[in-house]
GUMAR-725755 format. One record per residue (C-alpha): residue in three letters; y, z negated, x. Coordinates in steps of 0.1 Angstrom, whole numbers, padded with zeros to 4 digits, always signed. Example, Ala and Ser with C-alpha at 12.3 -4.5 7.8 and 13.67 -1.06 7.14 Angstrom:
<nodes>
ALA-0045-0078+0123 SER-0011-0071+0137 
</nodes>
This chain:
<nodes>
MET+1535-0941+0823 ASN+1549-0961+0792 LYS+1526-0983+0772 ALA+1522-0979+0737 VAL+1539-1012+0731 ARG+1550-1034+0759 ILE+1551-1070+0746 PRO+1560-1103+0769 PRO+1532-1122+0774 PHE+1550-1152+0768 LEU+1553-1140+0731 THR+1536-1160+0707 ARG+1549-1150+0677 TYR+1562-1112+0668 GLN+1561-1086+0643 LEU+1542-1050+0653 ALA+1561-1028+0627 ASN+1554-0988+0616 ALA+1518-0995+0626 ARG+1485-0975+0612 LEU+1456-0994+0604 PRO+1419-0982+0599 ILE+1410-0995+0561 THR+1372-0998+0571 VAL+1378-1027+0592 SER+1413-1042+0575 ALA+1421-1059+0548 ALA+1452-1063+0530 ALA+1468-1056+0498 GLY+1481-1022+0490 LEU+1471-1001+0520 LEU+1477-0962+0511 PRO+1453-0943+0542 ASP+1457-0909+0545 GLU+1427-0884+0557 ASP+1418-0900+0583 GLY+1416-0937+0566 LEU+1445-0952+0583 ALA+1474-0970+0568 PRO+1511-0977+0573 ALA+1516-1014+0576 SER+1532-1043+0596 LEU+1514-1070+0611 LEU+1527-1105+0619 VAL+1513-1119+0648 GLU+1518-1160+0654 ASN+1495-1184+0672 GLY+1470-1158+0680 ARG+1460-1151+0652 ILE+1474-1127+0621 ALA+1496-1140+0604 ALA+1502-1120+0577 ILE+1495-1082+0572 SER+1520-1062+0547 ALA+1516-1020+0536 GLY+1540-1001+0547 ALA+1558-0990+0577 MET+1587-1022+0569 ALA+1587-1054+0586 VAL+1571-1084+0576 GLU+1603-1106+0580 THR+1637-1109+0596 ALA+1645-1132+0625 THR+1610-1122+0642 PRO+1609-1101+0675 LEU+1601-1065+0668 PHE+1582-1041+0679 ASP+1583-1008+0663 LEU+1548-0989+0667 ASP+1563-0956+0655 GLY+1531-0948+0638 GLY+1506-0955+0664 ILE+1470-0968+0656 VAL+1461-1003+0660 LEU+1425-1011+0659 PRO+1404-1044+0666 ALA+1392-1056+0699 PHE+1361-1036+0710 THR+1321-1047+0710 ASP+1300-1035+0735 VAL+1264-1044+0724 HIS+1245-1028+0749 THR+1249-1023+0789 HIS+1239-1030+0824 LEU+1262-1050+0843 ASP+1234-1058+0866 LYS+1229-1018+0879 GLY+1263-1010+0875 HIS+1283-0993+0901 ILE+1256-0987+0926 TRP+1260-0948+0927 PRO+1277-0948+0958 ARG+1245-0967+0977 ARG+1219-0949+0955 ARG+1223-0918+0940 ASN+1203-0899+0912 THR+1187-0871+0931 ASP+1182-0848+0903 GLY+1197-0866+0873 SER+1161-0872+0859 PHE+1149-0903+0840 ALA+1119-0908+0866 ALA+1142-0904+0897 ALA+1167-0930+0880 LEU+1140-0953+0877 LEU+1132-0949+0914 ALA+1165-0951+0925 CYS+1174-0985+0910 ARG+1137-0999+0920 THR+1144-0992+0956 ASP+1186-1003+0954 ARG+1170-1034+0938 GLU+1165-1052+0974 ASN+1204-1050+0981 TRP+1210-1071+0948 SER+1215-1103+0967 ALA+1237-1133+0944 ALA+1268-1119+0963 ASP+1260-1082+0957 LEU+1256-1087+0916 ARG+1283-1108+0915 ALA+1310-1084+0926 ARG+1294-1058+0909 MET+1294-1073+0877 ARG+1326-1088+0880 PHE+1340-1056+0886 GLY+1324-1040+0855 LEU+1337-1073+0835 GLU+1372-1064+0850 CYS+1369-1028+0836 ALA+1360-1040+0801 TYR+1384-1064+0794 ALA+1414-1042+0808 HIS+1399-1012+0784 GLY+1401-1039+0756 THR+1364-1053+0750 SER+1363-1088+0734 ALA+1324-1090+0734 LEU+1294-1074+0759 ARG+1258-1079+0755 THR+1240-1069+0791 HIS+1206-1061+0800 ILE+1195-1078+0830 ASP+1166-1061+0849 SER+1137-1091+0850 MET+1111-1086+0875 SER+1101-1114+0903 PRO+1120-1120+0927 GLN+1150-1105+0908 THR+1149-1126+0877 ALA+1156-1156+0897 ILE+1185-1144+0914 SER+1202-1122+0886 TRP+1201-1148+0858 PRO+1221-1177+0873 ILE+1246-1148+0881 PHE+1249-1141+0847 ALA+1254-1176+0836 GLU+1280-1184+0863 LEU+1298-1152+0849 ARG+1294-1159+0814 GLU+1314-1194+0817 ALA+1342-1178+0842 TRP+1348-1151+0815 ARG+1346-1175+0784 GLY+1379-1165+0766 ARG+1381-1137+0777 VAL+1349-1116+0770 ALA+1317-1131+0755 LEU+1288-1125+0772 GLN+1253-1122+0761 ALA+1223-1107+0780 SER+1184-1099+0770 PRO+1159-1096+0796 LEU+1149-1061+0809 PHE+1111-1054+0818 ALA+1082-1028+0810 VAL+1070-1042+0777 GLU+1029-1047+0787 LEU+1042-1072+0815 ALA+1046-1096+0787 LEU+1008-1101+0795 ASP+1011-1111+0827 ASP+1013-1152+0822 ALA+1037-1160+0852 HIS+1059-1132+0843 PHE+1058-1144+0807 ASP+1069-1179+0820 GLU+1098-1164+0840 ILE+1113-1149+0809 ALA+1106-1177+0785 PHE+1127-1198+0814 ALA+1153-1173+0810 VAL+1153-1178+0774 ARG+1154-1218+0771 GLU+1177-1221+0803 TYR+1200-1195+0801 GLN+1198-1185+0758 ALA+1190-1150+0769 MET+1176-1126+0739 VAL+1144-1117+0742 GLY+1133-1080+0748 ALA+1116-1056+0768 VAL+1112-1018+0771 THR+1086-1006+0744 TYR+1066-0973+0745 MET+1030-0962+0740 SER+1005-0982+0751 ALA+0970-0998+0744 HIS+0992-1032+0756 LEU+1021-1025+0732 GLU+1009-1049+0701 PRO+0995-1079+0719 ALA+1025-1077+0739 LEU+1050-1076+0714 GLU+1034-1103+0691 ARG+1039-1126+0723 LEU+1076-1118+0726 PHE+1080-1118+0687 ARG+1059-1155+0689 LEU+1084-1164+0718 ALA+1117-1155+0698 GLU+1103-1175+0671 GLU+1098-1208+0691 THR+1128-1206+0702 GLY+1149-1192+0675 SER+1162-1162+0697 ASP+1173-1125+0686 LEU+1152-1095+0699 ASP+1165-1065+0718 PHE+1146-1034+0725 HIS+1148-1004+0742 VAL+1128-0981+0726 ASP+1111-0950+0729 GLU+1139-0936+0753 THR+1120-0900+0759 ASN+1123-0867+0741 ASP+1081-0872+0737 PRO+1076-0872+0696 SER+1045-0890+0700 SER+1062-0922+0710 ARG+1063-0939+0683 SER+1066-0978+0695 LEU+1100-0980+0666 GLU+1076-0981+0640 VAL+1053-1007+0655 ILE+1082-1027+0657 ALA+1093-1022+0620 ASP+1055-1031+0610 MET+1052-1064+0629 ALA+1088-1076+0625 THR+1082-1071+0583 ALA+1042-1085+0587 ARG+1058-1116+0604 ARG+1088-1121+0581 PHE+1107-1121+0611 ASP+1143-1140+0603 HIS+1166-1135+0634 LYS+1184-1103+0645 ILE+1165-1075+0659 LEU+1181-1044+0678 CYS+1165-1015+0689 ALA+1184-0990+0715 HIS+1180-0956+0723 CYS+1150-0945+0698 CYS+1157-0910+0708 SER+1121-0893+0700 LEU+1128-0901+0665 ALA+1151-0871+0666 LEU+1124-0851+0674 GLN+1096-0861+0652 PRO+1081-0844+0618 GLN+1109-0849+0591 ASP+1085-0868+0568 TYR+1073-0893+0596 ALA+1108-0897+0609 LYS+1122-0906+0572 ARG+1090-0930+0568 VAL+1101-0947+0595 ILE+1136-0947+0586 GLU+1124-0965+0555 LYS+1104-0988+0576 VAL+1132-1000+0597 ALA+1157-1006+0567 ARG+1132-1029+0550 ALA+1127-1051+0585 GLY+1162-1053+0589 ILE+1163-1040+0620 ALA+1195-1023+0633 VAL+1196-0998+0658 VAL+1225-0986+0688 SER+1227-0950+0702 LEU+1239-0946+0739 PRO+1257-0910+0732 MET+1266-0902+0769 CYS+1238-0916+0788 ASN+1213-0903+0767 LEU+1231-0869+0770 TYR+1230-0872+0805 LEU+1192-0879+0810 GLN+1176-0864+0781 ASP+1162-0827+0778 ARG+1172-0826+0816 ASP+1145-0800+0829 ILE+1146-0798+0869 LYS+1116-0775+0870 ALA+1129-0747+0841 GLU+1167-0749+0855 ARG+1171-0744+0819 THR+1205-0753+0793 PRO+1191-0784+0778 ARG+1187-0775+0739 TRP+1192-0811+0723 ARG+1218-0840+0728 GLY+1194-0869+0734 VAL+1207-0892+0707 THR+1188-0904+0678 ALA+1191-0897+0638 VAL+1221-0921+0635 HIS+1234-0902+0605 GLU+1200-0906+0585 LEU+1194-0942+0596 LYS+1228-0946+0586 ARG+1224-0934+0551 ALA+1194-0957+0547 GLY+1213-0986+0550 VAL+1202-0992+0586 PRO+1231-1009+0607 VAL+1242-0984+0633 MET+1262-0989+0665 ILE+1269-0969+0697 ALA+1278-0988+0730 SER+1284-0979+0765 ASP+1250-0980+0786 ASN+1246-0972+0823 THR+1277-0972+0843 ARG+1283-0952+0876 ASP+1243-0961+0884 PRO+1213-0935+0885 PHE+1210-0934+0850 TYR+1246-0925+0841 ALA+1266-0913+0872 TYR+1296-0917+0854 GLY+1316-0943+0828 ASP+1342-0970+0828 LEU+1326-0997+0802 ASP+1358-0982+0778 MET+1347-0982+0744 LEU+1373-0958+0735 GLU+1362-0929+0756 VAL+1321-0943+0739 PHE+1335-0933+0702 ARG+1356-0903+0715 GLU+1324-0889+0734 ALA+1301-0899+0700 THR+1327-0883+0679 ARG+1320-0849+0696 ILE+1284-0854+0703 LEU+1270-0871+0669 HIS+1295-0853+0649 PHE+1314-0887+0636 ASP+1338-0869+0621 HIS+1353-0843+0588 PRO+1355-0869+0570 ALA+1359-0896+0601 GLY+1340-0922+0572 ASP+1339-0958+0587 TRP+1324-0950+0619 LEU+1347-0971+0636 ARG+1326-0999+0623 THR+1302-0985+0650 ILE+1324-1001+0679 THR+1338-1029+0659 ALA+1325-1048+0630 THR+1285-1041+0631 PRO+1280-1051+0668 ALA+1306-1076+0663 THR+1278-1093+0637 ILE+1246-1084+0656 MET+1264-1105+0682 GLY+1274-1132+0659 GLN+1310-1125+0667 GLY+1323-1130+0630 GLU+1322-1116+0597 GLY+1345-1095+0573 PRO+1371-1073+0583 ALA+1389-1077+0618 LEU+1422-1069+0608 ARG+1431-1093+0579 GLN+1452-1126+0575 GLY+1443-1158+0593 ALA+1418-1135+0620 PRO+1420-1140+0654 ALA+1454-1111+0668 ASP+1426-1093+0692 LEU+1440-1059+0693 VAL+1445-1026+0711 ALA+1470-1006+0703 PHE+1480-0971+0707 LYS+1510-0946+0709 ALA+1483-0919+0687 ARG+1492-0915+0655 SER+1460-0901+0640 PHE+1419-0897+0655 THR+1431-0857+0668 GLU+1456-0874+0689 LEU+1437-0905+0696 PHE+1407-0884+0711 ALA+1428-0858+0725 ARG+1436-0880+0759 PRO+1420-0909+0776 GLN+1445-0930+0762 THR+1456-0950+0793 ASP+1488-0959+0780 ARG+1473-0983+0752 ALA+1483-1020+0751 VAL+1456-1047+0747 ILE+1467-1080+0730 ARG+1440-1115+0732 ALA+1448-1144+0711 GLY+1480-1128+0700 ARG+1491-1121+0739 ALA+1497-1089+0758 ILE+1471-1092+0787 GLU+1488-1078+0822 ALA+1452-1070+0833 GLU+1447-1035+0853 LEU+1419-1015+0863 PRO+1406-1026+0891 ASP+1402-0999+0919 HIS+1368-0985+0931 ARG+1377-0990+0969 GLY+1376-1030+0959 LEU+1339-1025+0956 ASP+1333-1007+0991 ALA+1330-1037+1011 ALA+1302-1052+0986 LEU+1282-1018+0982 LEU+1280-1019+1023 ARG+1261-1050+1017 ARG+1224-1045+1025 ARG+1190-1060+1023 ASP+1190-1060+1065 GLN+1214-1088+1059 ARG+1191-1112+1040 ALA+1185-1131+1076 GLU+1219-1140+1080 HIS+1227-1154+1043 PRO+1191-1162+1030 GLU+1206-1183+1002 GLU+1222-1152+0986 TRP+1184-1139+0976 ALA+1171-1171+0962 HIS+1184-1193+0935 PRO+1162-1224+0926 ARG+1154-1231+0890 SER+1175-1255+0876 GLY+1160-1281+0844 
</nodes>
């Protein structure tokens, strides 16, 4: 299948003419958007950056190689702010037996016995290869951080972060039940990961007698280390789960001045309207950002395995209400081919396409494209201002599709990914490449004990 545009990878100066740019993430004089908010424009790419943007379909200048996109859309590279690389692709080895949240927890807990250094390295690298080929330039992952896994997983993350520098900017946050922050031995391990591996501070929050003191300890660690906070919050259809409000109140009371990202917040959509409105206002005042995970939550939430009934709600949080209140909102991939979500490929265009259908990001499309580009990029500290502007890095994804209805109608496997001005030749890895890694199990520990242990450094 022919790509949207074929640019020789050795070219460092060329033009993309007759393109369509989304004005919500673009800055150039004279852009005239259509009903989708897409404006005809041409770009000059030089030495890894966007050297110029001109409104209209005509070339920016003469005597420079030109590639006519025939009205195809050009987007900035994607930012995937919530993933689980360490769980990714264990489905062939450990399925979810009934699709429920409880079964997912049990399956992952059981399979974690197989998460050696070699196993993690192979699966996490596979996920990164997928994200990169699809056009993602920055990604944050959560890392299951319970002893003894913490000491195995974090060095592998640090290794991959360095290996992928310049291709995918990586961040990570520890994942564990919030009350474990009150366990001194566990907390020491988390504090070490934050200081040694530049981890975010985070946990899974839900209603508990230990919630507030545990959160206080995590807030204090973030304040001492200058870290951002990243929480899994109220991932349930139980409207009595209200830890989001506790986080917002604590952030305001402590005048926390770093970024806070709260994920899922599913129960917010099922709470009484007056209560939800009050909490959303608190979230906005506290400066908290929210990421919805539409595909994973659609898969897990409101699944009734006993009644065998059709699900009644979509599992997602009150994104429209949060956005209207001024809360930065975004979407992300979440889990990939593991017991929490059996599908996915770390393709942010797929996430945006499905979110548009699930969350009604359409009619009009508005500025929802920012949920996979500008907003998560800001949360990850990956730059401010419109990504498609003169002088910005030429990290682009070009499509044949000329409108959103064309963009969402097909998987867009013919997209062209441009990084630092050069067309990449990366292809999606074959799932067969993971077969050998997935067969390596805990019973091989005796043969390769080094794969299950990493001494602390520093």
